[in-house]
C-alpha positions in Angstrom: 0.0 0.0 0.0 1.3 3.4 -1.0 0.4 7.1 -0.6 -0.7 8.4 -3.9 -2.3 11.8 -2.7 -2.3 14.2 0.2 -4.9 17.1 0.3 -6.4 19.4 2.6 -9.6 21.3 3.4 -10.0 24.6 5.2 -13.0 24.9 7.6 -14.0 27.6 9.9 -15.2 26.6 13.2 -17.4 29.4 15.0 -17.7 29.0 18.8 -21.0 28.4 20.4 -20.3 31.0 23.1 -19.2 33.6 20.7 -15.6 33.9 21.8 -12.9 32.1 23.8 -10.6 34.3 26.0 -7.5 33.4 27.9 -4.5 35.0 29.3 -2.9 38.3 28.0 -6.2 39.4 26.4 -5.9 36.7 23.8 -9.2 35.6 22.2 -10.6 33.8 19.3 -14.1 33.8 17.7 -13.8 31.6 14.6 -11.1 28.8 14.5 -9.3 28.1 11.3 -9.0 24.4 11.0 -7.3 22.2 8.4 -8.6 18.8 7.5 -6.0 16.6 6.0 -6.6 13.7 3.6 -4.2 10.9 2.8 -5.2 8.7 -0.2 -3.8 5.3 -1.0 -3.5 3.2 -4.1 -5.5 0.5 -2.2 -8.5 2.9 -2.2 -8.4 3.7 1.6 -8.4 7.4 2.5 -7.5 8.5 6.0 -8.2 11.9 7.7 -6.6 14.0 10.3 -7.2 17.5 11.5 -4.9 20.4 12.8 -6.4 23.5 14.4 -3.9 25.8 16.2 -5.4 28.0 18.8 -4.6 31.2 17.0 -1.2 32.3 15.9 -0.3 33.7 19.3 -0.6 30.7 21.7 2.1 28.0 20.5 4.5 28.3 17.5 1.8 27.3 15.1 -0.6 29.0 12.8 -3.3 27.8 10.5 -1.7 29.1 7.1 1.5 27.5 8.3 -0.3 24.1 8.4 -1.2 24.3 4.8 2.2 25.9 3.6 3.9 23.0 5.5 1.9 20.4 3.8 2.8 21.8 0.4 6.5 21.5 1.4 6.2 18.1 3.1 3.7 16.3 1.0 5.9 15.5 -2.1 8.4 13.7 0.1 5.8 11.3 1.4 4.2 10.0 -1.9 5.0 6.4 -2.4 5.4 5.6 1.3 3.4 3.0 3.0 1.1 4.9 5.5 0.9 1.9 7.8 4.6 2.0 8.6 4.1 4.9 11.2 7.7 5.1 12.5 9.2 5.0 9.2 6.8 7.7 7.8 7.5 10.0 10.8 11.3 9.6 10.4 10.8 10.5 6.7 8.7 13.6 7.7 11.4 14.7 10.3 14.2 14.3 7.6 12.2 16.3 5.1 11.0 19.1 7.3 12.9 20.1 10.4 10.5 21.1 13.3 6.9 22.2 12.6 5.4 19.2 14.5 1.9 20.7 14.0 2.4 20.4 10.2 3.0 16.6 10.5 0.3 15.9 12.9 -2.6 15.9 10.6 -0.8 13.4 8.3 0.2 11.1 11.0 -3.4 11.1 12.3 -4.7 10.3 8.9 -2.2 7.4 8.5 -3.4 5.9 11.8 -6.9 6.2 10.4 -5.7 4.2 7.4 -3.9 1.6 9.5 -7.1 1.1 11.6 -9.2 0.7 8.4 -6.7 -1.8 6.8 -6.6 -3.8 10.0 -10.3 -3.6 10.6 -9.8 -2.3 14.2 -10.3 0.9 15.9 -7.4 3.3 16.4 -7.6 2.9 20.2 -7.1 -0.9 20.0 -3.9 -0.2 17.9 -2.8 2.5 20.4 -2.8 -0.1 23.2 -6.3 -1.3 23.9 -9.5 0.2 25.3 -9.4 1.0 29.0 -12.8 1.5 30.8 -16.2 2.3 29.4 -15.8 5.9 28.6 -13.5 9.0 29.1 -14.3 11.8 31.7 -14.2 15.3 30.2 -13.2 18.7 31.4 -14.9 22.0 30.4 -12.5 25.0 29.7 -14.1 28.2 31.2 -13.3 31.3 29.1 -11.8 34.3 31.0 -14.5 36.6 32.2 -15.3 38.2 35.6 -15.5 35.8 38.6 -19.3 35.9 38.7 -19.8 35.2 35.1 -17.2 32.2 35.3 -18.9 30.9 38.3 -22.2 31.0 36.5 -20.8 29.2 33.4 -19.3 26.5 35.8 -22.8 26.1 37.4 -24.3 25.7 33.9 -21.9 23.1 32.8 -22.2 21.0 35.9 -25.8 20.5 35.0 -24.7 19.1 31.7 -22.6 16.5 33.5 -19.1 17.9 33.7 -17.3 17.4 37.0 -13.8 18.7 35.8 -13.3 22.5 35.1 -10.3 24.4 33.8 -10.6 28.1 34.7 -8.8 30.4 32.2 -6.9 32.7 34.6 -3.4 34.5 34.0 -4.9 37.8 34.1 -4.9 40.3 37.0 -3.9 38.4 40.1 -6.5 40.0 42.3 -9.3 39.0 39.9 -7.8 35.4 39.5 -7.7 34.9 43.2 -11.5 35.8 43.3 -12.2 33.6 40.2 -10.8 30.5 41.9 -12.5 31.2 45.2 -15.9 31.8 43.7 -15.8 28.8 41.3 -14.5 26.5 44.0 -17.2 27.7 46.5 -20.0 26.3 44.2 -18.3 22.9 43.6 -18.7 19.8 45.6 -15.3 18.4 47.0 -15.4 15.5 44.5 -15.2 17.9 41.5 -11.7 18.8 40.1 -10.7 22.5 39.6 -7.7 23.6 37.5 -6.5 27.2 37.5 -4.9 27.4 34.0 -2.8 30.6 33.6 -1.5 29.6 30.1 1.9 31.1 30.9 0.1 34.5 31.8 1.6 35.3 35.2 5.1 36.7 35.9 6.7 34.6 38.5 6.0 37.0 41.5 2.3 37.2 40.4 2.0 33.4 40.4 3.7 33.2 43.8 1.2 35.7 45.1 -1.9 33.8 43.8 -0.8 30.4 45.0 -0.2 31.8 48.5 -3.5 33.5 48.4 -5.4 30.2 47.6 -3.3 27.9 49.7 -6.4 26.9 51.5 -8.3 26.0 48.3 -8.6 22.6 46.6 -7.3 23.6 43.2 -4.6 22.4 40.6 -2.3 25.1 39.3 -1.5 24.9 35.5 1.4 26.3 33.7 1.5 29.6 35.7 4.6 31.1 33.8 6.2 31.3 30.5 9.4 29.4 31.2 10.0 26.0 32.7 12.4 27.6 35.2 9.8 30.1 36.4 7.1 27.3 36.8 9.6 25.1 38.7 10.2 28.0 41.2 6.5 28.4 41.7 6.1 24.6 42.1 8.7 24.6 44.8 6.8 27.3 46.7 3.3 25.6 46.8 1.7 22.3 47.8 -1.1 22.5 45.2 -1.1 19.8 42.6 0.8 21.2 39.6 0.3 20.8 35.9 2.7 21.5 33.1 1.3 22.2 29.5 3.0 24.5 27.1 6.6 23.6 28.2 6.1 19.9 27.6 6.8 19.5 23.8 9.0 16.4 23.9 10.6 13.5 25.7 13.7 15.5 26.8 11.8 18.2 28.7 9.4 15.5 30.1 12.4 13.6 31.5 13.8 16.8 32.9 10.5 17.6 34.6 10.2 14.3 36.1 13.7 14.3 37.6 12.9 17.9 39.0 9.6 16.8 40.5 8.3 19.8 38.4 4.7 18.5 38.2 2.0 16.0 39.0 0.2 16.0 35.8 1.2 16.9 32.2 -1.0 18.1 29.4 -0.3 16.4 26.2 -1.6 18.1 23.0 -1.4 15.9 19.8 -0.4 18.6 17.3 2.1 20.1 19.6 4.0 16.8 19.8 3.6 16.0 16.0 0.7 13.5 15.9 -0.5 10.4 17.5 2.7 8.5 17.0 4.9 10.7 19.0 2.2 11.5 21.6 1.9 7.8 22.1 5.6 7.7 23.0 5.2 10.3 25.4 2.0 8.9 26.8 3.6 5.4 27.3 6.6 7.0 29.0 4.3 8.9 31.4 2.6 5.7 32.2 5.8 4.0 33.0 6.9 6.9 35.2 3.5 7.2 37.1 2.6 10.6 35.6 -1.1 11.5 35.0 -2.1 13.2 31.8 -4.8 15.4 30.4 -5.0 14.1 26.6 -6.2 16.7 24.2 -5.0 19.0 21.4 -4.7 22.8 20.8 -8.3 22.8 19.3 -10.4 21.2 16.6 -13.7 19.9 15.6 -15.1 16.4 15.0 -11.9 14.8 13.6 -9.6 16.1 16.3 -12.1 15.1 18.9 -12.1 11.5 17.4 -8.3 11.4 17.6 -8.3 12.7 21.3 -11.0 10.1 22.2 -8.8 7.1 20.7 -5.8 8.3 22.5 -7.6 8.9 25.7 -9.5 5.6 25.6 -6.3 3.8 25.1 -4.6 5.2 28.1 -4.8 3.3 31.5 -7.4 5.0 33.7 -5.3 5.8 36.7 -3.2 7.9 34.5 -6.1 9.6 32.6 -6.6 12.9 34.5 -9.1 14.2 32.0 -9.7 15.0 28.3 -11.9 17.2 26.2 -14.5 17.1 23.5 -13.8 20.2 21.3 -16.6 19.5 18.9 -19.1 20.4 21.5 -17.6 24.0 21.7 -18.2 24.7 18.1 -21.2 25.2 15.9 -20.1 23.2 12.8 -20.0 19.5 12.5 -17.4 18.4 10.0 -17.7 14.6 10.2 -20.2 11.8 11.1 -19.3 9.2 13.7 -17.3 11.6 15.9 -17.7 11.2 19.7 -20.5 12.9 21.3 -20.7 14.0 24.9 -23.0 12.1 27.2 -23.3 13.5 30.7 -19.8 14.6 31.0 -18.1 11.7 29.3 -17.3 10.4 25.7 -16.0 7.2 24.1 -13.9 6.3 21.1 -15.7 4.8 18.1 -15.8 1.0 17.8 -15.5 0.9 14.1 -12.2 0.7 12.1 -9.8 3.6 12.1 -11.1 6.8 13.6 -14.6 5.7 12.9 -15.5 9.0 11.2 -16.6 10.2 7.7 -16.1 13.8 6.7 -19.2 15.7 5.7 -18.3 16.6 2.0 -21.0 19.4 2.0 -19.5 21.0 5.1 -15.8 20.8 4.4 -16.0 22.0 0.9 -13.6 21.9 -2.0 -9.8 21.1 -1.4 -7.5 24.1 -0.8 -4.4 22.0 -1.8 -3.6 18.7 -3.3 -0.2 17.0 -3.6 0.1 14.2 -6.3 3.0 12.6 -8.2 
């Protein structure tokens, strides 16, 4: 089996809530997503998706995905999409860095492998653990009162895990954490995610001010060293996200006891193949994980579900259903939230089929 065509569609994903806000005044109203297709000479077609959280979050942007595919695609024609390690080595040799460009191709090739084997991707990634996957809800940065009201609303929909977008004014952030925690039962988990938004002294002030609150602190500062300094001055459970972009920094963080949980984003690491490597290492080292991506719609949500469902439950801190945040459905068969949980599809591959009437015409195509 060989790759004979790589193509892509551009899809806009408007948000149900109108906008999504996080640290530093950053916000997005409509996400620019790229749906990647990989076609084989055996007639199988696999799909992936890459959707950066705007150009100002991670070193990734939507047009960069498509420009990178034009550069990388010709080097992959003729390769067997089922040989994932070989394919990833070829991608890394042909294009240095830019893991988010490679992610959609890698996910699409896992979809092909599952179709060819007649198995769901989660089985190929290690097996299906448990009946379903517990989800968290990200709460866009607003006033403390508005955020508490949103949490109350989403609790009624079955969510028991909440990620507050903080990283703004420390006084307001302290109040955001306090007001939301006050309305939650002890069994619900609350994460204060600063998305690198605090300076070190601001982060120190916040964690001391909420030392009596049951809350996880996620990525308070920009650099690893700043986050480590904050970690060493708090007994709150600690999450690293933006800094964890490969095995080397994960091993350093483990040695430094820098975190209790890591957030693994598929496109940040370069696809399911490399995320699986990091995931399996985390399991071996006893580190819990949030398994997700930067953003996306139905196809991204399907990939997240297969990754999460193939992760042993004690190490599966939480995950997310991005397709419930947006107003456009791009594929049938994608996981749907049920009372705060989702599950990976049982059919072959990712278990999805793109909605051709929604994704529109191709914006790029690479052929021999």
